[in-house]
N, C-alpha and C positions, 0 to 999 in steps of 0.2 A: 833600284838597286842591279838589274842590270849593267848599266852604262860601267859603274865602275868595277864587277867582275870582267866584264870585255877587256877595262881596257889594264886589269893584269895579266892580260894573259899574252903569249908572246910572239901568238899565233895566230891568223884566222883560224878559225875549224870551219867545217863546208859541211852542212846541214844536208842529210838526205834519210829517208827511212827504208830499210835493207836489214835481213834479217842477220842476228850474230851468233856463231854459238857459244857458251861457257862450259867450262868444268873446273873442278882445283885439278882435275888429270887428266887429260883424255881417254886414258883409256876406261874411266866408267863413263853412265852416262851422261850427254852431254846437255845440257838445259838449252832455251832457246828466247833469245830476244830482240826485241828492236833498235836497228843504232838511231839514235839523235843527231853528235855527230861526232868531226873525227878530225885530231889533228895530226902530224904526227909522233908526237910524244904522248899520247892517248886519246882515250875517248870517252863520250854520253850514250848509254842504252838505258832503254826499259826491258823490265821481265816483272815475272809474276813474282807476287811477294814468296809464297809458294820454297821459292825455287835459288830467292835472293842470296847472292854472298852476305858476307858479313867485310864489312872495315877494318883492314889490314891482312881478307884473305888471299893469299896469295894465288891466281888463277892461273888458267888460258882462255886464249880465245883465238875465233875462228871469223874472217870477215871478208867480204868484198868490200874495194873500195872503183870509183869511176877515175880513169886515168885520161886525160888531158889528151889527146893527139891531131896529126895534122889533118886540116879543110874540114872542122867543126866534128873530129868523130872521134870516140873516147871508147876506152873496152874498161873491162871492169879486172880487177888486180885482186889475185888471191891474196891471202898473210892468217898467218896463224904469229896472237903474238904472245907473251906471258905479260905479267903484270899486278901491281897492288892494288885494291879497291880501296880509293882511296878517300871514298864520301859513297852515303847509300842516302836516299831523299826519298821519303814517305809519299808517294803519291797520292795513295787513298788503301781499300784496303785488303783490292788485289793487287795492284801494281809497286812497284819501285823504280825510280832514277839512281844505275850506276854509274860512278864514274871511277873509269881503271887507268892508272898510270903505266907504262911501258917501259918495260926493262931495257926494251933495243927501240928505238926511235923507227919509223916507217922510212924507206929512206929520197920519201920525197913531203911535200908539205898539203896536200890534197885542198885543203884553202886557200893556198897563196898560187893557185897554177889562175891564167889570165883572169881576172874579173869578168868579161863577158863568159868566158869559158865555164867558169864556176855558176856562174851565174844560171847558164843553158842546162848543164848539168844538175844542178839540181831543179829545175822546175820540171826535165824531160822525168829524173828520179821522185818530185813530190806528185807531179801524173799519175805515175804505174802505180804508188803506196794507196792512191786514191782507189785505183783502178781495184789491186787484188782486194784489201779491206773488202 
């Protein structure tokens, strides 16, 4: 099934685990999740079931994305994006996986930076996420 899902995607996603904050309205309390992957047009993240948005809900997300630079460097770019929740998957009794489609895409394609660069950045973030958890 993953192979078929991958074939339908228009661009490669960047896999990384970093905090994401979301809410229906940023004037209310924010909920926190953990990013799974991101493309210019959308993202997937996990969150607690009790804080999960519902399919079709319009939410605002705040997150940072690694952006590769010169000489094997990268910076974290912070973004705020509005979008619609297009899918909510039940992981277990406590966790949900959320897929959100941004109303306005990012200005770059996070997963389509040069392959070696994305692999390096993903490896660093996987290592950091294990150290944080």
